[in-house]
Backbone as numpy.savetxt, mean C-alpha at the origin, in Angstrom:
# Nx Ny Nz CAx CAy CAz Cx Cy Cz
26.92 16.83 -21.55 25.49 16.79 -21.27 25.09 18.10 -20.60
24.12 18.73 -21.16 23.65 19.95 -20.54 22.46 19.67 -19.64
21.97 20.68 -19.01 20.90 20.53 -18.02 19.60 20.03 -18.65
19.34 20.38 -19.89 18.13 19.92 -20.58 18.11 18.42 -20.79
19.24 17.86 -21.18 19.32 16.41 -21.41 19.19 15.66 -20.10
19.85 16.14 -19.07 19.77 15.49 -17.75 18.34 15.54 -17.23
17.69 16.68 -17.39 16.29 16.81 -16.96 15.38 15.87 -17.74
15.62 15.71 -19.03 14.81 14.81 -19.85 15.00 13.36 -19.42
16.24 12.97 -19.16 16.52 11.61 -18.71 15.84 11.34 -17.37
15.93 12.29 -16.46 15.30 12.15 -15.15 13.78 12.02 -15.30
13.18 12.81 -16.18 11.75 12.75 -16.41 11.33 11.38 -16.94
12.10 10.83 -17.86 11.79 9.51 -18.41 11.92 8.44 -17.32
12.94 8.52 -16.49 13.12 7.55 -15.41 11.96 7.60 -14.42
11.54 8.79 -14.05 10.43 8.94 -13.11 9.13 8.43 -13.74
8.91 8.71 -15.03 7.71 8.26 -15.71 7.67 6.74 -15.79
8.78 6.12 -16.13 8.83 4.65 -16.20 8.61 4.04 -14.82
9.16 4.65 -13.79 8.94 4.17 -12.42 7.47 4.28 -12.04
6.83 5.38 -12.40 5.42 5.58 -12.10 4.57 4.52 -12.80
4.83 4.26 -14.07 4.08 3.25 -14.80 4.29 1.87 -14.16
5.51 1.56 -13.74 5.78 0.29 -13.07 5.01 0.14 -11.77
4.93 1.21 -10.99 4.19 1.17 -9.72 2.70 1.00 -9.97
2.17 1.68 -10.98 0.75 1.55 -11.31 0.44 0.12 -11.75
1.28 -0.46 -12.60 1.06 -1.84 -13.04 1.13 -2.79 -11.85
2.08 -2.58 -10.95 2.21 -3.44 -9.77 0.99 -3.30 -8.86
0.50 -2.09 -8.68 -0.62 -1.86 -7.77 -1.92 -2.46 -8.29
-2.10 -2.47 -9.60 -3.34 -2.96 -10.16 -3.24 -4.36 -10.74
-2.15 -5.06 -10.50 -2.02 -6.42 -11.01 -2.92 -7.37 -10.21
-3.43 -8.36 -10.88 -4.38 -9.27 -10.25 -3.72 -10.21 -9.24
-2.44 -10.47 -9.37 -1.82 -11.39 -8.41 -1.59 -10.74 -7.05
-1.64 -9.43 -6.94 -1.50 -8.74 -5.66 -2.85 -8.45 -5.00
-3.94 -8.74 -5.67 -5.26 -8.39 -5.16 -5.54 -9.03 -3.80
-5.22 -10.29 -3.62 -5.49 -10.98 -2.36 -4.72 -10.32 -1.20
-3.46 -9.99 -1.42 -2.66 -9.34 -0.37 -3.23 -7.97 -0.01
-3.64 -7.21 -1.03 -4.18 -5.88 -0.78 -5.54 -5.96 -0.08
-6.37 -6.95 -0.43 -7.66 -7.12 0.24 -7.46 -7.48 1.72
-6.50 -8.34 2.00 -6.21 -8.70 3.39 -5.69 -7.48 4.16
-4.84 -6.69 3.55 -4.31 -5.50 4.21 -5.41 -4.47 4.43
-6.37 -4.39 3.52 -7.47 -3.43 3.67 -8.37 -3.79 4.84
-8.44 -5.07 5.19 -9.31 -5.51 6.28 -8.61 -5.57 7.63
-7.34 -5.24 7.70 -6.61 -5.30 8.97 -7.21 -4.40 10.06
-7.64 -3.18 9.79 -8.22 -2.37 10.87 -9.46 -3.00 11.49
-10.23 -3.71 10.70 -11.43 -4.35 11.22 -11.09 -5.58 12.04
-10.03 -6.27 11.72 -9.60 -7.44 12.48 -9.13 -7.01 13.87
-8.49 -5.85 13.99 -8.04 -5.37 15.29 -9.21 -5.07 16.21
-10.31 -4.56 15.68 -11.47 -4.25 16.50 -12.06 -5.52 17.10
-12.12 -6.60 16.34 -12.65 -7.86 16.85 -11.76 -8.40 17.96
-10.45 -8.27 17.83 -9.53 -8.78 18.84 -9.59 -7.95 20.11
-9.82 -6.65 20.01 -9.80 -5.80 21.19 -11.12 -5.82 21.95
-12.20 -6.21 21.35 -13.49 -6.24 22.03 -13.50 -7.21 23.22
-13.06 -8.47 23.07 -13.07 -9.36 24.24 -12.15 -8.86 25.36
-11.06 -8.21 25.02 -10.16 -7.71 26.04 -10.85 -6.62 26.87
-11.62 -5.78 26.24 -12.33 -4.74 26.96 -13.41 -5.34 27.86
-14.09 -6.38 27.36 -15.14 -7.01 28.16 -14.55 -7.69 29.38
-13.37 -8.29 29.26 -12.74 -8.95 30.39 -12.34 -7.95 31.46
-11.89 -6.78 31.06 -11.49 -5.77 32.02 -12.69 -5.19 32.76
-13.80 -5.05 32.08 -14.99 -4.49 32.70 -15.61 -5.46 33.70
-15.52 -6.75 33.45 -16.10 -7.74 34.36 -15.28 -7.89 35.62
-14.01 -7.63 35.60 -13.14 -7.84 36.75 -13.38 -6.84 37.84
């Protein structure tokens, strides 16, 4: 096997991996998990607001 064949095999492996990741990322069964993960920063703000108010009142 020369360097050209090894490079071609590596390119095909990387391309197939990329296509697999794209299909996984855009599949409909993962949408709920991704939507919940996208809203995590906003959930932290709601939790930290009462803690700040309690410290200011003390």
